[in-house]
N, C-alpha and C positions, 0 to 999 in steps of 0.2 A: 714475167708474171706480175701484172699490175692488178691489185685487188680493186673490186668495183663496189662492194658492200661490206660493211664491217659490223661484227658483233664483238665487243671488247670485254675481256674478263681480267680481273685482278687476282693474282694468287694471294691467298690469305696468310701465307708464310713465305719466306724467301725461297725462290725457285732454285733448286740445286740440280736440275736436269742438265745432263751433258749430251753431246752427240752420241757417244757410246752407249750411255744408259738408255736413251730414247730409242736408238736403233735396235738394240737387243730386245727391248720390250715389244716394239712393233713387229719384229721378225716373227714373233709367236702368233701373229694374227694377220699374215699377209693375205691379200685378196685372192680368192678362189672363185672362178666363174660359176654361174648358176648351173646346178645339175638339172636333169630332166624334170624333176619334181619340185624344184625350189621356186618359190615365188619371188624371193629377193635374197641377195647376198651382198656383203660388204667387207672390206678389209683394206689394208694399207698397201700403197704402191709408191714407187719412186716419184717424187715431185717432178723430176725431169722426164718422166715417161720413158720412152724408148731410148732417150739420149743419156740415161743414167741408170745405175743399179742400186744406189744407196737409198734407204727409206727415209733418211733425214738429210736434208740439204742445208749445210751450215755456211753462213757468211757473216763475218764480223760479229760472231757471238749470237746471231739470230738463227733459230732452228725451224726450217720449213718442213711440213709434213703434208701428206695428201691421202685422203680416203677415197676409195672408188666403190661405187654402189651399182649393182645391176638389179633391175626390176623386170619381171615378166609382164608383158602387156596383154591383159585379157579384158577387153571391153565388156561391160555389163550386158550390152545388147547382144553380143555373141553368145555369152553364157546363157542368157535368158532364152534366146532362140533355140539353142540346143536342148535346154531343159524342157521347154514347152513341147518339143517334139517327142521327147522321151515320156513325159507325163501323159500326153495324149495317147501314145501307143499303149502304155500300161493301163490307162483307164478304159480304153476300148477293149483291150484284151480281157480285163478282169471284170468289166462292167461295174466299176465302183469309183467313187471320188477319192483321189489320193489325199490322205491326211497330211497335215502340215509337217509332222515329224519325218514321214517318209519322203516328202518333197525336198526337205532340207538335206536328207541323206543323199538323195538322188542328185542334188545340186553339187554336193561335195564330190560325187563320182564324176560329174561332167567336168568340173574344174580339174580334177586329177587326170582325166583323159586329154584335156586341152593343153595342159601345161607344156608337154614336150613340143608342141607345135606353135607355141606362143612366141611372138617377137620379144627381143631383149633390148632394153634401153639402159645405157650406161651413163653415169654422171660422176664428176670429180668434185671433191670438196677440199679446198686448201685452207691451211691455217699456219701460223708461225708463232713460236714462243720466243719472248725476249726476256731472258733471265735478268739482264741488267735493269730492265724497267719493271720486272715482275708482272709481265702482261702476257696474256694469250689472245691472239687476234685471229678471228675466223672470218673468212671471205664468204659471208652468207647474208642474204637479204632478210631472212626471217630468223626469229629466235629458235623456232623448232629445228631448222636445219643446223643451226649452230649447236643446239643441245644434243642432236644426234651424233655429231662428231665428238662432242665432249664425252658422251656415253661410251663411244668406241675407245677413246683415249683413256678414259678411266678404267675400262676393262683391261686394256693392255698394260697399264702402269700399276693397277691394283688400287690406286687412289688418285684423286685429282681435286685438290681443295682450291676452287676458284669461285668468285662471285662476279656478277656483272659490274662493269665500271659505273660508278655513281658519283655524285657530287653532294656536298652538304646542302646545297640549295636545289629546290625542285626544278627540273628542267622547264616545265610548263610556265612556272612563275618567272624564271629568268628570261625565257624567250619572249614571253608577253611583255615584260618590262622593256626588252630590247626594241620590240616593234613600237611600243608606246612612246618611248623616248627617241627612237631613231638612232640610238647610240649603243651598239653591242660592245662587248669586251674588247679591250685593246688587241689589235691585230686582226680582228674579225670584221667583216663587212656583210650587210644585209643583202640578200638576193631578192629576186622578183617572184618567188614562189613560196607559198605558205598555206597552212591549213588551220582553220579556226574551229573550235568545238565549244559547245555550250556546257557550262558547269552543271546546269540543272538537268540537261537532257543530252546524253551522249550521242543520241541519234541525229542531233542537229549539227550538221557539218557544212562549213563553207570552204571550198577549195579554190585557191587563186593561183593562176599562172600568168607570167608577164604582167604583173600588177604591182603598182607602187604600194609597199607596206605603209607608207606615210599618208596615204589617201584618207580623206575625211571620213568616208564610210567605214573604213577599217577601224578607225579610232572610235567611231560610234558603236560598232559591234562589240569592241572590247569593253566599252563603258557599260554595256548591258549585261556583262557577266561572261562573255565568251573568252576563251584563252587560246594561245597559240600552241598547237600540238605538233606541228611540223614546220620547219623553217629552212629555206635555202640560205647557205652562208658561204663565204669564202674566207680563207685564212692566209694572210701574208701574200696574197696574190699567187700563191703556189698550190693551193688545194681548194677545190670547189666541192660542195656536198650538200645533202639534205639531212638535217638532224631531226629525229623524232623525240617523243616525250620520255623515251627510256634510254636516251643517248645512243640509240642505234643510228648508224651512218649509212645512208643510201646514196646511190648514184655518185660515188666518189670519182673525182676527176683531178688528175695532176696536170698542172699548167705546162705549157710548151716549154717554158724555161727549165722545169724539172726534167721533163722527158728528153730534152736536148742533151742533158748530161749523160744520159744513157747512150744516145746516138753518137756522142763524141768519142765514146770508148772504142768504136769500130771493132766490135767483137767479131772473131773469125768463125765461130760456130755457134750453134743453138745453146749449148751448155754454158758457154762463156757469157752469151747475151743474157741468159736466165740469171746468172750469177750477178751480173751488173745491175739488171733491173731490180732484183731482189734487194741488193745492197742499198741502192738509191732509195727505193720505196720505204724500206724499213727505217732508214735513218731519218727520212722526212717525217714518217708517221711518229717516230719517237718524240720529236719536238712538237708535233701537232697534238699528240695526246697530252703532253705536259700542259700545253697552252689551254686545251679544252678543259682539263681538270681544274685549272686555276680559274677559268671563266665561270665555272659553276661552284666556286667557293672551296675548291680542294676536296679531298676525300676525308671521310671520318677516320680518326685515328684508331 
């Protein structure tokens, strides 16, 4: 299980969660599939899927969890087509125009009738807790998806005091300075992908791929007041990623050197390979997060 996108959160007080505490809490809200009239359902499942039974997978002190969500697929076009047929039938029968309130009530009935026949789409959301680093790491590309998982975790635990990982220095200022100077923080290297935004007009965006950040026209844009809002970077030649202005990490990729460590383990089954991958990934990310925090001036005390 190699994470691809990261939303990182810091516990506001020392994390004292253990495998036992977390497993017992999650057991109260295990995943139950959608019933005939459910639009959506979510709950906790074993991170190992059918290869495991525990709701918390622990390795070297890191605690992996997984939330499963099911959504009924009811395309608006299908609902509207069914609705229009029923509206037309009623209007022709009664000889009157159906008012808005009755139309909405009828739409609710249509959805109720269609739900049992709707297709179901399932998705998995992984996260892990690092008590030693006091971090919660969610494998999500968007803040909303991460917050959905935090909400579920908060419901299961009763409370969850976490805040997004931040630095003392503003990410847009730091990334802009890196591109301007051509010299990012120690251990980091600039990539060839970035996004520029105008300080005065957030609608003004320049997206560059396979482009030299040191090019003269980029320097010119920065002089006119634009800033770097996204930036491709690599760290220690072990991790490549795109960083955004909220320290969200997209398109995370571990180098072949890192992944070869997992291959060298020659795991005999899926469960063992999962354990090896998780162990290597979490240890690498632990060092990476420390370096990233330092690169942005450390965190507020």
